[in-house]
C-alpha positions in Angstrom: -8.3 4.0 14.3 -5.6 5.8 16.3 -2.2 7.4 15.7 1.1 7.0 17.4 4.6 8.6 17.1 7.9 6.8 17.2 11.4 7.8 16.1 10.0 7.6 12.6 7.1 9.7 11.3 3.7 9.2 12.9 1.9 5.9 12.1 -1.8 5.5 11.3 -2.9 2.3 13.0 -6.1 0.3 12.4 -5.5 -1.8 15.5 -8.9 -3.1 16.8 -10.7 -1.6 13.8 -13.6 -3.3 12.0 -12.6 -1.5 8.8 -12.9 -4.6 6.7 -16.5 -5.4 7.8 -17.9 -1.8 7.9 -16.1 -0.4 4.8 -15.8 -3.4 2.4 -18.0 -6.3 3.5 -21.1 -4.1 3.9 -21.4 -3.9 0.1 -21.4 -0.1 0.0 -18.0 -0.1 -1.7 -18.8 -2.8 -4.2 -18.1 -0.4 -7.0 -14.7 0.6 -5.7 -13.7 -3.0 -5.0 -14.7 -4.1 -8.5 -12.9 -1.3 -10.4 -9.8 -1.7 -8.2 -9.7 -5.4 -9.1 -9.8 -4.5 -12.8 -6.9 -2.0 -12.3 -4.8 -4.5 -10.4 -5.3 -7.1 -13.1 -4.4 -4.7 -15.8 -1.2 -3.5 -14.2 0.2 -6.5 -12.3 0.6 -8.7 -15.3 4.2 -10.0 -14.7 4.4 -13.1 -12.4 7.1 -13.3 -9.8 8.5 -15.2 -6.9 8.1 -12.9 -3.9 5.6 -10.1 -3.6 5.4 -7.6 -0.7 1.9 -6.4 0.0 2.3 -3.1 1.9 -0.8 -2.1 4.0 -2.3 -5.5 3.4 -5.0 -5.0 6.0 -7.4 -8.0 6.3 -6.2 -9.4 3.0 -8.9 -8.1 0.7 -6.6 -8.1 -2.3 -4.3 -10.9 -1.4 -6.2 -13.7 -3.2 -5.8 -11.7 -6.4 -2.0 -12.1 -6.5 -2.3 -15.5 -8.2 0.9 -15.1 -10.3 3.3 -15.1 -7.3 4.9 -18.0 -5.5 4.8 -16.3 -2.1 3.1 -13.2 -0.8 4.2 -11.3 2.3 1.3 -9.4 4.0 2.6 -6.4 5.9 0.5 -4.1 8.0 1.0 -2.0 11.1 -2.2 -3.4 12.7 -1.8 -6.9 14.2 -5.6 -7.3 14.5 -6.0 -6.6 10.8 -3.4 -9.4 10.1 -5.3 -11.8 12.4 -8.4 -11.1 10.2 -6.3 -11.8 7.1 -5.2 -15.1 8.6 -8.8 -16.0 9.3 -9.8 -15.1 5.8 -6.9 -16.8 4.0 -6.3 -19.8 6.3 -2.9 -21.5 6.8 -1.8 -21.4 3.2 2.0 -21.6 3.2 2.1 -19.1 0.3 1.3 -16.3 2.8 3.6 -14.8 5.5 2.2 -12.3 7.9 4.3 -9.4 9.2 3.3 -6.6 11.7 5.7 -3.7 10.9 6.2 -0.1 10.1 6.6 0.8 6.4 9.2 3.4 7.3 11.2 0.6 9.1 10.8 -2.5 6.9 12.2 -5.7 8.5 13.8 -7.2 5.4 17.3 -7.4 3.9 17.7 -5.0 1.0 16.9 -6.1 -2.5 14.7 -9.1 -1.4 11.4 -8.7 -3.3 10.8 -8.8 -7.1 7.4 -7.1 -6.7 5.5 -4.9 -4.3 2.0 -3.3 -4.0 0.9 -0.4 -1.9 -2.9 0.1 -2.3 -4.9 2.6 -0.2 -1.9 3.0 2.1 0.2 5.9 0.9 -2.6 8.3 1.9 -1.7 7.6 5.6 2.0 8.5 5.1 2.9 12.0 6.5 6.3 11.6 4.7 5.6 9.8 1.5 9.1 10.2 0.1 10.6 8.4 3.1 8.0 5.6 2.7 8.8 5.2 -1.0 12.5 5.2 -0.4 12.0 2.4 2.2 10.1 0.4 -0.3 12.8 0.8 -3.0 15.4 -0.5 -0.6 13.4 -3.8 -0.2 13.1 -4.3 -4.0 15.5 -6.0 -6.4 16.7 -4.3 -9.6 13.9 -4.1 -12.2 11.2 -5.1 -9.6 7.7 -4.0 -10.3 5.9 -1.7 -7.9 2.2 -1.0 -8.0 1.3 2.1 -6.2 -2.2 3.6 -5.6 -2.5 7.1 -4.2 -5.4 9.5 -3.4 -5.4 12.3 -5.9 -6.0 15.9 -4.6 -6.5 17.1 -8.2 -9.6 15.2 -8.9 -12.7 16.6 -10.7 -14.8 16.8 -7.5 -12.2 18.8 -5.6 -11.6 21.1 -8.6 -15.3 21.9 -8.8 -15.6 22.4 -5.1 -12.6 24.8 -5.1 -13.8 26.8 -8.1 -17.2 27.2 -6.6 -15.8 28.4 -3.3 -16.9 25.3 -1.3 -13.3 24.2 -0.6 -10.5 26.3 0.7 -7.4 24.2 -0.3 -6.1 24.5 -3.8 -6.2 21.2 -5.8 -3.6 22.5 -8.2 -0.9 23.2 -5.7 1.9 20.6 -5.3 1.8 20.1 -1.5 -0.2 17.3 0.1 -3.4 18.1 1.9 -4.3 16.5 5.2 -8.1 16.4 5.1 -8.3 14.3 8.3 -5.7 13.3 10.8 -3.1 11.2 9.0 -5.2 11.1 5.8 -3.6 12.8 2.9 -4.3 13.6 -0.8 -1.4 14.1 -3.1 -0.8 16.0 -6.4 0.1 13.6 -9.2 3.2 15.7 -10.1 4.4 15.4 -6.6 4.1 11.6 -6.6 5.9 11.4 -9.9 8.7 13.5 -8.5 8.9 11.4 -5.3 9.0 8.2 -7.3 11.8 9.5 -9.5 13.8 10.6 -6.4 13.3 7.1 -5.0 14.7 5.5 -8.2 11.4 4.4 -9.8 10.4 4.8 -13.4 6.6 5.0 -14.1 5.5 2.6 -16.7 1.7 3.0 -16.7 -1.0 5.1 -14.9 -4.7 4.5 -14.6 -7.7 6.7 -13.5 -9.7 4.6 -11.1 -13.0 5.1 -9.2 -13.9 7.9 -11.6 -17.6 7.7 -10.8 -17.2 7.6 -7.0 -20.3 9.8 -6.5 -23.0 8.7 -4.0 -25.9 9.7 -6.4 -24.4 7.7 -9.3 -23.8 4.6 -7.1 -27.5 4.8 -5.9 -29.0 5.3 -9.4 -26.8 3.6 -11.9 -26.6 -0.2 -11.9 -23.3 -1.6 -10.5 -22.3 -3.5 -13.6 -22.9 -0.4 -15.8 -20.9 1.9 -13.5 -18.0 -0.6 -13.3 -18.1 -1.0 -17.1 -17.9 2.8 -17.6 -15.0 3.1 -15.2 -13.2 0.2 -16.8 -13.6 1.8 -20.3 -12.0 5.1 -19.1 -9.2 3.9 -16.9 -6.7 4.2 -19.7 -7.1 8.0 -19.7 -4.7 8.1 -16.7 -1.9 7.8 -19.1 -2.6 11.4 -20.2 -4.3 13.2 -17.4 -4.9 12.2 -13.8 -8.3 13.5 -12.7 -9.8 10.5 -10.8 -9.8 10.4 -6.9 -7.7 7.2 -7.1 -4.6 7.0 -9.3 -3.0 3.6 -9.9 0.6 3.6 -11.0 2.9 0.8 -12.2 6.6 1.6 -11.7 9.9 -0.2 -12.2 12.8 -0.1 -9.7 15.8 1.5 -11.4 19.5 1.0 -10.8 21.4 -1.7 -9.0 20.1 -3.3 -5.8 22.0 -5.4 -3.3 21.8 -9.1 -3.9 20.7 -10.8 -0.7 22.8 -13.6 0.6 21.3 -17.1 0.0 18.7 -17.8 2.6 18.6 -14.3 4.0 15.3 -12.7 4.6 14.7 -10.7 7.8 16.6 -7.7 9.0 16.3 -6.0 12.4 14.2 -2.8 11.9 16.0 -1.3 14.9 19.6 -1.7 13.7 19.5 -3.3 10.2 21.4 -6.5 11.2 20.4 -9.7 9.4 18.1 -12.0 11.4 17.5 -15.7 11.1 14.5 -16.6 9.0 12.6 -18.7 11.6 9.0 -19.0 12.7 9.7 -18.2 16.3 10.5 -15.3 18.6 14.0 -14.1 18.6 16.4 -11.4 19.8 18.6 -9.4 17.5 22.2 -10.6 18.0 23.5 -7.1 17.3 21.3 -4.7 19.3 19.4 -7.2 21.5 15.9 -6.1 20.5 13.3 -8.8 21.0 11.0 -9.7 18.2 8.0 -11.9 19.0 6.2 -14.5 16.9 2.7 -15.6 17.9 -0.5 -16.7 16.1 1.4 -17.0 12.8 2.4 -13.3 12.9 5.9 -11.9 13.0 6.0 -8.8 15.3 8.5 -6.3 14.0 7.0 -3.0 15.2 9.6 -1.2 17.3 7.0 0.2 19.7 3.9 -2.0 19.2 0.5 -1.0 20.5 -0.3 -2.3 23.9 
């Protein structure tokens, strides 16, 4: 994993990473994967036509979006998307886009649903990222957001015992590793409101993400406990992972019939074609290869 700066905030890239294999496929995160699947199913209950999966990675969650006619997988890492294509095959339901969340390559108001899971924690400017997502959504669209919670029980105990310097109760985000951030729930609520979202539901997820528990408590029992207590997120957010379902408020532009892509460099509409193309307005060249649309302004070499 490496970082890179452009005219937008710095981007965290998993280009060339074996994150899917080492983090998920190894089985050590079976508990997290299972409880996240439960949370997703509980929150994303309304079917739709077009879902934008932000930070799709290698497509771990993509097969779970069964209620949508089409799913757009967007990630900054092209190699992650290649892994997703290998995992998902050539199903016409899926469209693969390499792009920067701060510079989404779509016309405004296009999607009726979006998800951002295990992705916001890489955003140095989460407010800008959420505003970008809102522009891509239609009025009343549903937005499922997961974020890393700095005010979780483990960090509170570490802080009170003097083993942790940063304050879990303060509103600012904390960067515990390069381009890895934890956020205060009140701060995320404020940023969602400023970006014209209304929170509908919240869940506490991965409440028992403790190495000792995962080693000594059977997986099914631990997942059942987490599932039974996820609802408490409606009242107090204390888990390391908070799952939020929000609704896009206010009017959104209605895309012209057949419109889809927009140049992330200048915002002009682009033809919806499966081939490389140049923007007619600014001349920026956007490639298409191996079933992946390349819309990163300064892609990795």
